[in-house]
N, C-alpha and C positions, 0 to 999 in steps of 0.2 A: 628464408631466401629460397628461391627455385633454381634449377639448372638453366644455364643461357647458352645458346648456339650463337657462336660468332661467325658470321659468313664471311668466307674468304673470297679472294678472286685471283685470277692468273693474267698475266701479260706475256706474250709471245712475239718474239720477231728474231731476225737471223741469227742472233746471239744465243738463242734459247727461249726457255721459259721460265718464269717469276711466278709463284704462288706466294700471296702476301695477306697479311691480317692486320690493316691499317688502325682498327677500331680495338685491337686486343691490347689492352694496356698488362704489360708483364712485370710491373714493379714488385709485385709479392712474391714472385716465384723464386725460391733459394736453391731449387735443385730439378734435376731431369732425369728421366731413364726411358729405354726403350724396350717394349716385349716383342717377342719375335716367338709365337707360338708353334709348338712343334707339329700341330695338326689342326685340321678345321673341325675334327669332332670334340676337341677338348674344351670345356668352359671352365675357365678361371673364375670361380664363385665361391662362395661370396665374401666380398672384404670391404671392410667400412670403416669410417672416420667420423669420430663426432665432431670434431673442430677442424680437422685440415681440410684445406681445399686442394682439388686437383683439375687439371686442364687435359683434355685428351685430344691428341691429333694424329690422324690416320696418314703417315707419310708413303705407304705402300699398301696395295690391296683394298680391303675392307674388312669391318668390324662390325659384330652385333654387340652393342653394349645395353644391358640391362639395368636400370637404375632403381635403387628403392628407397624411398624417404622412411628414414627410421627414428620414430619417436622416442624409443626406449632402447638402447644398446645393450643394457644388463638383462632384460628380458624381452627380446623383439618377438612380436607376436608373428606365427607362421601364416598369418591370414593377409599379411601385407602383399599388395599386388605391385609387380615392376613396371617399369615403362621401358619400352623398347626403343633404342635410338640406333640410327645405321650412319656409320661414317665411313667415307671412301674417300680414297686418294686422288680420285678423278673428279670430286667435287669438294674442294677445299673448305674446311670449316674447323672450328675448334668448339669442343663440348668443355664448358665452364662448370664444375660440380661443387658447389658449397659443403662445407662440413654438414653432418647429418644424413648421409647417404651410404648405402652400400653397394657395389657394383659386382655384376657378372659378365665377362667379357669373352666374345667366341670370334676367331678369325672365320671370315667367309670364304677366304679365296688361300690356296697354299703362298707361302713367302709373303705373308701380310706382315706388317711392322706397324706397332702405334708407339707414338711417344707420349709420355705421361711427364706433367709437370707438376710440381708440388710447392707450397708456402710453408712446409715445414722440412728442418733438417730431417735426417734418418734418424737421429737419436730422438728427436721429439715425437716423429711419425711413430716410432715404436711404441711409445706411450700413449697413442691414441689409435691402436689398431685393434681392430675387430674382425675376427674371421668367422664365418658359420659353414656348416657343410652344404654342399652342392646342393643336396635335397630339401635344405630349410625352405626355400622358397622356389615355384615354379618358373625354370627360365624360359621367356617366350622367344621361341625361335623365328 
């Protein structure tokens, strides 16, 4: 299965603004966390999961997320090419990533924040966690 982008929408009136994702089914999600990078120069790469699914939502600022489909997590080829996806808080969308991918994440603006949802508990996630050096694959800026 490939990644999916769920387009969101906004509604504004005198009470304020609502961002919503009426087509995003969240029944699989069991936990969430927020990432607030310390710098726009830092690349959080590469972390992958063979089975765990993740959903990424940029709630402040913007992010460059590189994703790589990894056929073999035990011996991942350095020749795999990432795909670049930009998430912006001003353009509500949610990136759904099935198992089998590694990610590299970089904030594009100061004070950016991204919320990550998972279908695995923290304990189960630790058993499906693969980390590779940032230089293992070329991050696409």
